[in-house]
BATI-37898 format. One line per 2 residues: their letters; for each residue x, y, z of N, C-alpha, C. Coordinates in steps of 0.05 Angstrom, whole numbers, always signed. Each point is the difference from the previous one (the first is absolute). Layout:
<recs>
A = X,Y,Z,X,Y,Z,X,Y,Z ~ ...
</recs>
This chain:
<recs>
XX = +5269,+1545,+6448,+26,-11,-6,+22,+16,+16 ~ -3,+26,+0,+20,+16,+15,-2,-6,+30
XX = -24,-3,+10,-4,-7,+28,+12,-27,+6 ~ -3,-19,-18,+11,-27,+5,+30,+1,+0
XX = +12,+15,-18,+29,+3,-1,+11,+13,+25 ~ -14,+22,+9,+9,+14,+24,-2,-18,+25
XX = -22,-15,+2,-3,-19,+22,+22,-21,+0 ~ +6,-11,-23,+21,-20,-3,+27,+12,+8
XX = +5,+24,-10,+26,+13,+6,+3,+6,+30 ~ -20,+12,+12,+3,+9,+28,-2,-23,+19
XX = -16,-20,-6,-4,-22,+20,+20,-22,-3 ~ +10,-4,-24,+19,-23,-4,+29,+9,-1
XX = +5,+26,+4,+27,+10,-1,+14,-7,-27 ~ -13,+8,-21,+7,-9,-27,+28,+9,-8
XX = +8,+24,+8,+26,+11,-8,+21,-4,+22 ~ +20,-16,-4,+22,-2,+19,+18,+24,+0
XX = +18,+1,+18,+16,+25,+3,+17,+5,-24 ~ +10,-21,-14,+17,+5,-23,-15,+13,-23
XX = -26,-4,-2,-15,+13,-21,-2,+30,+6 ~ -4,+7,+25,+0,+28,+8,+27,+13,-7
XX = +21,-14,+6,+27,+10,-6,+4,+5,-30 ~ -9,-19,-16,+2,+2,-29,-17,+24,-10
XX = -24,+4,+10,-16,+22,-7,+13,+27,+6 ~ +12,+2,+24,+15,+24,+7,+23,+5,-19
XX = +15,-21,-7,+23,+3,-18,-9,+9,-27 ~ -23,-11,-10,-10,+9,-26,-9,+29,+1
XX = -11,+8,+22,-8,+28,+3,+25,+18,-1 ~ +21,-8,+13,+25,+16,+0,+11,+2,-28
XX = +2,-22,-14,+11,+0,-27,-18,+17,-19 ~ -26,-4,+3,-18,+16,-17,+2,+30,+5
XX = +3,+7,+25,+4,+29,+7,+26,+10,-11 ~ +21,-16,+1,+26,+8,-11,-2,+7,-30
XX = -12,-19,-15,-2,+5,-29,-19,+23,-6 ~ -21,+2,+14,-19,+22,-5,+12,+27,+4
XX = +14,+4,+23,+12,+26,+6,+23,+5,-19 ~ +16,-20,-7,+22,+4,-19,-11,+8,-27
XX = -21,-13,-9,-12,+7,-26,-11,+29,+0 ~ -12,+8,+22,-10,+27,+1,+22,+21,-1
XX = +22,-5,+13,+22,+19,+2,+19,-1,-24 ~ +1,-23,-13,+20,-3,-21,-11,-8,-28
XX = -26,-4,-1,-13,-6,-25,-5,-30,-3 ~ -23,-6,-12,-7,-29,-4,+19,-13,-20
XX = +8,+14,-22,+17,-12,-20,+28,-7,+12 ~ +11,+19,+16,+26,-5,+13,-2,-24,+19
XX = -23,-2,+14,-3,-22,+18,-1,-27,-14 ~ -15,-1,-22,-2,-25,-16,+27,-7,-12
XX = +15,+19,-9,+26,-5,-13,+20,-12,+20 ~ -2,+7,+25,+18,-9,+20,-14,-18,+21
XX = -21,-14,-9,-16,-16,+18,+16,-21,+15 ~ +17,-14,-14,+15,-22,+13,+20,+11,+21
XX = +13,+22,-7,+19,+12,+19,-15,+11,+25 ~ -23,+12,-5,-16,+10,+22,-10,-22,+17
XX = -9,-22,-12,-10,-22,+15,+21,-12,+18 ~ +25,-1,-10,+22,-10,+16,+6,+18,+24
XX = +0,+27,-5,+5,+19,+21,-22,+0,+21 ~ -25,+1,-10,-23,+1,+19,-2,-26,+16
XX = +7,-23,-12,-1,-25,+14,+21,-1,+22 ~ +24,+11,-7,+21,+1,+20,-8,+18,+24
XX = -11,+23,-6,-9,+18,+22,-23,-12,+15 ~ -16,-17,-13,-22,-12,+13,+9,-18,+24
XX = +24,-11,-3,+11,-17,+21,+2,+16,+27 ~ +6,+26,-2,+2,+16,+24,-27,+5,+13
XX = -21,+2,-17,-27,+3,+11,-9,-26,+13 ~ +8,-22,-12,-7,-26,+12,+13,-3,+27
XX = +24,+11,+4,+13,+0,+26,-18,+15,+20 ~ -10,+23,-9,-19,+15,+17,-25,-16,+6
XX = -11,-13,-20,-24,-17,+4,+5,-21,+21 ~ +24,-12,-2,+7,-22,+19,+4,+11,+28
XX = +13,+23,+3,+5,+12,+26,-25,+7,+15 ~ -20,+11,-15,-24,+10,+12,-24,-19,-4
XX = +4,-23,-12,-21,-20,-3,-25,+11,-13 ~ +3,+14,-22,-22,+13,-13,-20,-20,-13
XX = +8,-25,-3,-16,-20,-13,-12,-20,+19 ~ +3,+3,+26,-9,-19,+19,-24,+10,+16
XX = -22,-16,-1,-24,+6,+15,-14,+25,-8 ~ +1,+7,-26,-12,+25,-9,-20,-6,-22
XX = -8,+21,-14,-18,+0,-22,-29,-6,+9 ~ -5,-23,+12,-28,-6,+8,-8,+18,+24
XX = +18,+4,+18,-7,+15,+24,+19,+23,+3 ~ +7,+14,-21,+19,+21,+1,-8,+22,+20
XX = +20,+11,+13,-4,+22,+19,+20,+22,-6 ~ -2,+21,+16,+19,+23,-3,+29,-10,+4
XX = +4,-19,+18,+27,-10,+5,+12,-12,-26 ~ -17,-14,-16,+10,-12,-25,+8,+22,-19
XX = -14,+22,+0,+7,+23,-18,+27,+11,+9 ~ +4,+2,+26,+25,+10,+11,+23,-19,-9
XX = -4,-26,+3,+21,-19,-8,+7,+3,-29 ~ -20,+4,-17,+6,+3,-28,+16,+25,-6
XX = -8,+22,+13,+15,+25,-3,+28,-2,+9 ~ +5,-12,+24,+27,-3,+10,+17,-18,-18
XX = -13,-21,-10,+14,-19,-18,+10,+14,-25 ~ -18,+16,-12,+8,+14,-25,+21,+21,+6
XX = -2,+13,+23,+20,+20,+7,+27,-13,+4 ~ +0,-23,+13,+25,-15,+5,+13,-7,-27
XX = -17,-11,-18,+11,-7,-27,+11,+24,-15 ~ -14,+22,+3,+9,+25,-14,+27,+9,+11
XX = +4,-1,+26,+25,+8,+12,+23,-18,-9 ~ -6,-26,-1,+20,-20,-9,+8,+5,-29
XX = -19,+7,-16,+6,+6,-28,+17,+25,-3 ~ -6,+20,+16,+16,+24,+0,+29,-6,+8
XX = +3,-17,+20,+27,-7,+8,+14,-15,-22 ~ -14,-19,-14,+13,-15,-21,+8,+19,-23
XX = -17,+19,-7,+7,+18,-22,+23,+18,+6 ~ +1,+11,+24,+20,+21,+5,+26,-11,+14
XX = -2,-23,+12,+24,-12,+13,+14,-19,-19 ~ -16,-17,-14,+13,-20,-17,-2,+8,-30
XX = -11,+24,-5,-1,+11,-28,-13,-21,-19 ~ -24,-8,+7,-13,-21,-15,-7,+9,-29
XX = -1,+26,-5,-6,+9,-27,+21,-7,-20 ~ +24,-8,+10,+21,-8,-19,-5,-28,-12
XX = -14,-17,+15,-5,-27,-10,-29,-7,-2 ~ -18,+20,+5,-28,-2,-6,-8,+24,-17
XX = -23,-2,-13,-9,+23,-15,-5,+24,+19 ~ +8,+23,-7,-3,+23,+17,-29,+8,+3
XX = -10,+1,+24,-27,+8,+6,+1,+22,+21 ~ -12,+22,-5,+2,+23,+19,-14,-7,+26
XX = +11,+10,+21,-11,-5,+27,-28,+12,+2 ~ -5,+21,-16,-27,+12,+1,-21,-20,-10
XX = +7,-15,-22,-18,-20,-11,-5,-22,+20 ~ +21,-9,+13,-2,-21,+19,-17,+8,+24
XX = +4,+25,+10,-15,+9,+22,-29,+3,-6 ~ -7,+12,-23,-28,+3,-8,-13,-27,-4
XX = +15,-19,-11,-12,-27,-4,-5,-13,+27 ~ +18,+4,+19,-4,-12,+26,-25,+12,+14
XX = -4,+26,-4,-24,+13,+11,-25,-11,-12 ~ +0,-3,-27,-23,-10,-14,-6,-29,+8
XX = +21,-16,+2,-3,-28,+8,-12,-3,+28 ~ +11,+17,+18,-11,-1,+28,-29,+8,+0
XX = -8,+20,-15,-28,+8,-1,-17,-22,-11 ~ +9,-14,-21,-15,-22,-12,-3,-23,+19
XX = +21,-7,+15,-1,-22,+19,-19,+7,+23 ~ +0,+25,+8,-19,+9,+21,-28,-3,-11
XX = -4,+9,-25,-27,-1,-12,-10,-28,-2 ~ +18,-19,-7,-8,-28,-2,-9,-11,+26
XX = +15,+7,+21,-7,-11,+27,-26,+12,+10 ~ -3,+26,-4,-25,+14,+9,-24,-11,-15
XX = +3,-5,-27,-22,-10,-16,-9,-27,+9 ~ +20,-18,+4,-7,-27,+8,-12,-1,+28
XX = +10,+17,+18,-11,+3,+26,-29,+9,-2 ~ -5,+19,-17,-28,+10,-4,-18,-22,-10
XX = +10,-16,-20,-15,-22,-11,-6,-21,+21 ~ +20,-5,+17,-3,-19,+21,-22,+9,+20
XX = +1,+25,+8,-20,+10,+19,-28,+0,-12 ~ -2,+7,-26,-27,+3,-11,-11,-26,-11
XX = +17,-17,-12,-11,-24,-13,+0,-25,+17 ~ +20,-2,+18,+2,-26,+15,-3,+5,+30
XX = +15,+18,+11,+0,+4,+28,-27,+7,+12 ~ -15,+17,-14,-26,+9,+10,-20,-23,+0
XX = +4,-20,-17,-19,-23,+0,+5,-18,+23 ~ +25,-1,+10,+7,-19,+21,-2,+12,+28
XX = +5,+26,+2,+2,+13,+27,-28,+9,+9 ~ -2,+4,+27,-24,+10,+12,+1,+30,+3
XX = -22,+14,-5,-2,+29,+3,-5,+6,+30 ~ +15,+18,+11,-3,+7,+28,-2,+30,+4
XX = -12,+8,+22,-2,+28,+9,+17,+3,+25 ~ +13,+23,+3,+16,+6,+24,-14,+21,+16
XX = -4,-5,+26,-12,+19,+17,+21,+19,+11 ~ -2,+26,-6,+20,+19,+9,+16,+11,-23
XX = +4,+26,+1,+15,+14,-22,+25,+13,+10 ~ +8,-6,+25,+24,+12,+10,+24,-18,-5
XX = +22,+4,+14,+25,-13,-6,-3,-31,+1 ~ -16,-10,+19,-3,-29,+2,-14,-12,-24
XX = -23,+13,-8,-15,-10,-23,+16,+3,-26 ~ +13,+22,-4,+16,+4,-24,+24,-20,-1
XX = +12,-4,+23,+22,-19,+1,-9,-29,-6 ~ -23,-7,+10,-11,-27,-7,-7,-2,-29
XX = -11,+21,-12,-6,+0,-29,+25,-3,-16 ~ +21,+14,+7,+25,-2,-15,+12,-28,+3
XX = -3,-11,+24,+11,-27,+4,-15,-21,-18 ~ -26,+4,-2,-16,-18,-17,+9,+2,-29
XX = +4,+25,-9,+8,+4,-28,+28,-9,-7 ~ +17,+1,+20,+28,-7,-5,+6,-30,+2
XX = -20,-15,+9,+5,-29,+2,-1,-13,-27 ~ +19,-18,-5,+0,-14,-26,-22,-22,+1
XX = -16,+0,-21,-22,-19,-1,-18,+3,+24 ~ -7,+24,+6,-17,+5,+24,-27,-13,-3
XX = -11,-9,+22,-26,-13,+1,-23,+21,+1 ~ +7,+25,+2,-20,+21,+4,+4,+23,-20
XX = -22,+13,-7,+0,+24,-16,-14,+22,+16 ~ +13,+23,+1,-12,+23,+15,-23,+11,-16
XX = -25,-2,+11,-24,+10,-14,-7,+28,+10 ~ +8,+7,+24,-7,+26,+11,+7,+3,+29
XX = -3,+24,+10,+4,+6,+28,-28,+7,+13 ~ -2,-4,+26,-23,+7,+15,+8,+19,+22
XX = -14,+23,+3,+8,+20,+19,-24,+12,+14 ~ +3,+7,+26,-20,+14,+15,+3,+30,-3
XX = +22,+9,-12,+4,+29,-3,-15,+10,-25 ~ -18,+19,+5,-17,+10,-21,+16,+15,-22
XX = +22,+12,+7,+15,+15,-20,+16,-18,-19 ~ +1,-26,+7,+16,-19,-17,-18,-16,-18
XX = -26,-1,+5,-18,-17,-16,-2,+11,-28 ~ -3,-18,-19,-2,+5,-29,+26,+11,-12
XX = +21,+0,+16,+26,+7,-11,+14,-25,-10 ~ +23,+3,-12,+15,-23,-10,+28,+0,+14
XX = +7,-24,+8,+25,-5,+14,+14,-24,-12 ~ +24,+4,-9,+15,-21,-14,-15,-11,-24
XX = -16,+18,-13,-14,-8,-24,-27,-13,+4 ~ -9,-4,+26,-26,-12,+5,-17,+19,+17
XX = -25,-5,+0,-19,+19,+13,-1,-5,+31 ~ -5,+21,+14,-5,-1,+29,-30,+1,+5
XX = -11,-21,+12,-29,-2,+5,-7,+7,+28 ~ -23,+13,+4,-8,+7,+28,-10,-25,+14
XX = +3,-1,+26,-9,-23,+16,-29,+5,+8 ~ -18,-6,-19,-28,+5,+5,-17,-24,-10
XX = -26,+4,-2,-17,-23,-7,+3,-8,-29 ~ +12,+16,-17,+4,-7,-28,+26,-15,-5
XX = +16,-4,+21,+26,-12,-4,-3,-29,-10 ~ -17,-15,+13,-3,-29,-8,-10,-2,-29
XX = -18,+18,-8,-9,+0,-28,+22,+6,-19 ~ +18,+18,+7,+22,+7,-18,+20,-24,-1
XX = +4,-13,+22,+18,-23,+0,-10,-22,-18 ~ -27,-5,+2,-12,-21,-16,+2,+7,-30
XX = -3,+26,-6,+1,+8,-28,+28,-3,-11 ~ +20,+6,+15,+28,-2,-9,+9,-29,-2
XX = -12,-17,+16,+7,-29,+0,-14,-14,-23 ~ -21,+12,-11,-16,-13,-21,+16,-3,-26
</recs>
């Protein structure tokens, strides 16, 4: 059942961009309430829940501006890369700076419930970490559950700059048709070592046998 759901999600593009945006917004709101409750007490948080929801929702608008500027919800999740993590970090930082400007320039604490900047900053850090974790997790699930079933396993001959560059290019491609299974090298000091997380195999009579075994 899990395999069927993952195949449906990854192959049919089940989640449109607005669902990703909503998930990120829910993560931000959840982090805001969690950090505020830790620093101010659960009872105090529940007593002022409506006021806090209004303040956090208003500040969420500034994070959404960051999401829009850096397109954190476009073309990600299924094929997330380090660039997507950068976009998320920059978007959250932009929103945090805008919130600081609103609080200190326009004195928003006068017409919103007062929330310390420390709480907002810690919540932003937690939300960013959770959004990164979500993207990394789904990327891992895609690579292990769906991508590896569709892509071909390949070996790269050479362990120097050219071979490593080709391996990185394969891994960085979205929906790549290939999976790096290993390196092949004539250098005796490199055999049986690991490069980019895969093994380096010697170019000898056992190479074909190893290739067949890994393809099985």
